[in-house]
C-alpha positions, 0 to 999 in steps of 0.5 A: 538206902536205895532211892527206890520207886516209892521215893520217886513216886512221892517226889514226882507227885510233889513236883507235879502238884507244884510245877504243872503249868509252870514256866521254866525261867532259867536252866543251870548246870552246876555239876556235869551230872546235875541240872537245876530248873528255875520254874515260876508256878502258882505265883511262886518261884521253885528250883527243881534239882535233877541229879544223875550222880552215880552215887546219889542220883535223885530228884527234889526241890532245893533251897541250896545254891551252888556256884555255876561254871563261868561258861555254861556246859554244852548240854546246859546251853542246849537245854536253854535253847530248847526248854528255857521259857517253856511251859511244863505240861506234866511230870510223870513216872512210868509205873514205879520205875525210877524214871521221871518224865518232864513234858515241856511245851516250848516254841522253836526258832520259828515260833511254833510250839513243840513238845519235848521231854526231859527224862531223868533216869535214876539207875546208879552209875547208869543214871542220866538226864536226857532231852528227847523230841519226836522220839529222838535224842537231842542230847544227854548229860552222859553220852553212851556209845557202843563201847559203853553199852552194846544194848542201848546207846544214848547219843544226839540224833539217835532214836530214844529207847527206854531202858530194858525192862526188869523181869519183875512185877508191877506193884501197882498192878498186882493182886493177892494171889500174885503177891502170895505166889512170890512168897517162897524160897527166901526171906520175906523181905527178899521175896518182895525186893527181888520180885517187885519193881521200885521197892528197895530192900529197905522199903521191903523191910519196913513193909514186913515190920508194918505187918508185924513180921521179922524181915528175915523170916522165911517166906515159906514159914508164914501162916495164912493170917500173916500173909493177909496182913503182909499183903495189906501192908504192901498196899499201904506202902504204895502212895505213902505220904509221911516223909521221915528218916529212920534212926537206929539205937545209936541215933545214926540214920538208917535210911528214909521212907514215906510210909510206916512211920507208926511202926517206929515211933517218935524216938527213932524217926525225924519227920519232914514237911515235904518229900523234897525237904527230907531228901535234900536234908538226907543227901545234900551233905553226902553228895557234897562230901562225895564230890569233894572227895572225888575232886580232892583225890589227885591232891590227896594222892600227891600230898600222901606221896610227899608224906611217904617220901618224908617218912622214907627220908627220916628212915634213911637219916636214922640209919645214917646216924647209926652208921656215923655215931662212931665217928669220934672213935675214928678220930681217936684211932688217928690220934693214937696212931700218930702218938705211936707212929715211931713204934709201928713197924712197916707192914703191921696189921694191928696196933695195940695202944693205951687210950691216953684220953681216959683215966684208967688208960684202957688198951685199944686195938686198932686195925692197920692197912699193911700196904700203907705207912703209919702216917697214911693209916692215921690220915685214913682214920682222920679222913673217915672222921672228917667225912662222917663229921660233915655228914653229921652236920649236914644230917642235922640240917636235913633232918630239921628241914624234913621234920618241918616239911612232914609237919607241914604236909600233914597239916595240908592233908588235914586241911584237905580232909576238912574242905567242904567246898571246891573253893577250899580245895582251890585255895589249898592247891594254890598254896601248894603251888606257891610252896613248889609242890605243884607246878604252877599253871601257865599264864593265859592272860585271863583274870583268875577268879577270886578263890579266897574262902572264909574261916568258920565262924561260931558264936557261943551261948554267952556271945563270944565269937570263935573262928576256925581256920580250914587251911594254912592260909586261913590259919595264918590270916586268923592268927595275924589279924587277931588282937593280942588279948584274943585266945589262940588254940591248937592241938599239941603235936597234932595237925589241925586248925588254928582257933581264935576266941575273940576277947571282950574287954580283954577277957574270955569266959570259961564256957567260951574257952571250953567250946574253943578247946572242943572246936580245936580238937574236933577240927584236927587229926585228933577227931575221933580220939580221946583226951586230945591235948590242946594248947592255948595262950593269948595271941600275943604269945604266938609268933611266926618265924621268918621264912616259916611255911604257911600255918607254922608258928611258935608260941610260949607261956601256954596252958594245955587242956585235954578234950574228947571232941564232941560233934554234938557240941559243935553242932549246938553252936550258932554258926554264921 
C-alpha cells in the first residue's frame, strides 16, 4: 500500500509523544538514503529511522541495527555537526501531507542556541531528507539540481521551498457539503482518493467498507443515507489508532491501516502495539530484499551472462558432435581405398567396393577426387578421420568442463537469490574473484574487513540442530566441519544449499530428518515446485574431489526423499 498521510499522522503522533524534549545522542547513516537518530527521552533510549528510499520511504522507531559504513558519509558528518547533542523541540506534520518536520534546538560553534529543522519528505522516488536553518538548505541526502528539476532545487546554500502543493482538498479542514460535492463522475473510492490530500486508494477503500459501501460503487449512485454514513466514516478515519495489517483469503498481506479494523475481524487482521512496530514489521523484509536486489544486480547480470555462455557452448558442442559422428566412416573409406588401390584407375571419381568389415559384405560407394591418386584419396579420408578423432577427444573434455562450470554458476546464482545481507553478497563476489570470473581489486594496503557470514541455524522441536549454507563457501565449510555420523542433504540435480543435521549419539530422529528435507528443498532452486527430490546420506559418504569448484562434492550410498517445500514449516522452526 502507499505510505499515505494517515499513516504519517499516526507515526508523527507516536514520535512526538515519545521524543519531544529528548536529546539526540548520535546520528548514523547506514544507507545513502537513510538516517537513524539515537535519542534519549523520558528516561529511555529510542532509535528513530528516517528513510528516503525511493521504493519504501517511511518514518518509524526501529529495534533493528544495521552495519554503518567505516567512514561516515558527508551528510551524516554534517548532521552530527549541526544537530547531534541537540534537543528535539517538536515533531510535526503539515496537514495530512507526507512531510515530517523535526525541529531541533542545538548550540553552534560559538555556543549559541540555534533552531534547525530536519525534514523528511515521503514522495516516492522524490523522497528526501533535508536539513534547513533560517530558511536555507544546509544539506540533503539527495541533491536536486536544475537538470533534475526545473521547479525546485535542493542544494546547500539554496533557499528552501516546500514541495509544490497538490490540487487537492485538506481532509482536516472539510465539511459535509464540500465532501459530498466531490462524490461524482467516478467510483466512491477514487472520488475520495483523487480529491483529498494524504488518503491513498487503499485507505479510501477501507473508508467505503466502514460505511458498508462497495469501493467500486459509482459515486453518483449513492443515496442520501449512504452519503451521510460515508462522511461519518471519513471523519473516523482521520486520527485512528488501531495499527493492523489486513490479509486476504489466502493469508497474504494486502496492506496496513490505523482505522476500520472492526470491519474485517480477527481472521483477516494482525494487530500491533504501536504504529512503529507495525511499519517496521511490514517494511523491514521488503526494504532489505529491495536493497539486496539492487546491490546484486551487477553480479546477477555477470553470472547470467556466464550461464548463457555455457549454454551456447553446450549447443556448439552438440552440433559438433553431430558433425563428427561419422568419423569412423572416414577411416573405413580410407581402408577400403587402400585395399583396392591397384584396382582404381587414374582419374576415377567413384569406388564401389565390398565392405570387408561386415559379415554380409555390403557394397559401399566412395567418392574420389579425380585430381588425386588413389593413395592421396585414402590419405585424405584418414586425415579427416584423425582430425575428427582429435576433435572428439577434446570435445569430451570440453563438455565435461562446461557442464561443471554451468552447474557451479547455477549454484552461485541460487546463492545470490538466497542472500539476505550485504556481507553475503561480498562473500559471493570474493568467491567469484578467486575462481577468476571477476577481476580482483587492486591492493590498497588497507586491511580488508571481515566478510565471512555464518550458515543459517535452525533447531527442531525435538532439539536437533540443522545448519543450512547460504553460498558455496558456507556449503564447503559446513560439509568439511560436520561429524561423520551427521546427515548431509542436497537437492538432486538442482542448485541449492548443503544442509547438515547434527546427530545425537550417532542418530537423527525421523522428525528432524523430515524438517531437514524440507529445508533442503526450500533453500534450493526447487522452491515453489512440488515433489522436489532431496538426496541424503551420512556425512562420511560425502567427498570433495581434488580441484573441485567451491560447493561441488560427490557422494554415494544415499537415499532420496521427495518434498513440496513448505515455507510455513521453515518459519515454525526456532532460528538462532
